[in-house]
C-alpha positions, 0 to 999 in steps of 0.5 A: 844342351845336356848329357846323360850317362847310364850303364853304371852299376856293381860288378865283381873284379874281372867283369865288364860294364858299358857306359852310355853318354847320350846328348840332347839339344846338340850333336855329339859328332861336332865335339870331343867327348871325354869320359872322366871319373872321380873316386872319393877323396881323389881328383877327377881324372880323364879316362878316355876321349873320342875326337869330333873330327876323325873319331880318334880315340884317346886312353890313359895308361890305366885304361888302355887295352881294357876300355874302348870308346865308340860313337853311335851317330844315329843315337847321338851317343858315345859308349865306353866299354869297360872290361877287366874291371878292378877295384881301382876303377870304382868311381863316379864316371862322367861324360863331357863335351868340349874342344880339348885337349882330351884329358883337361877337364877345364876344356869341356863345357857340358857335363853329365850328372855322372853314373856310379861304377863299383867294382868289388873283389 
């Protein structure tokens, strides 16, 4: 079971990026898929999640209204569309598969390797 993230990069404040999380060896539809991020010197924090049962989407206060999570069943991929990015969004972003609760890192059993997002002024 593996997760691979892609789509990170460097953008200016106000810009957008779309991150992808692709699964191999298992079906993402069966699991809660979460996005987390970790900035240097900070704890890993939840960003967004999408449930495996009904595709309910979860966001934190800092990402609600700016980020959108979605699934592509045919590609076994979950996306995180990130708009209106600001320097506080700079971090390594990880996707993970688990059973919940959405923003509890210990509830996830498969993690990707992470992708760097850097937002500059």
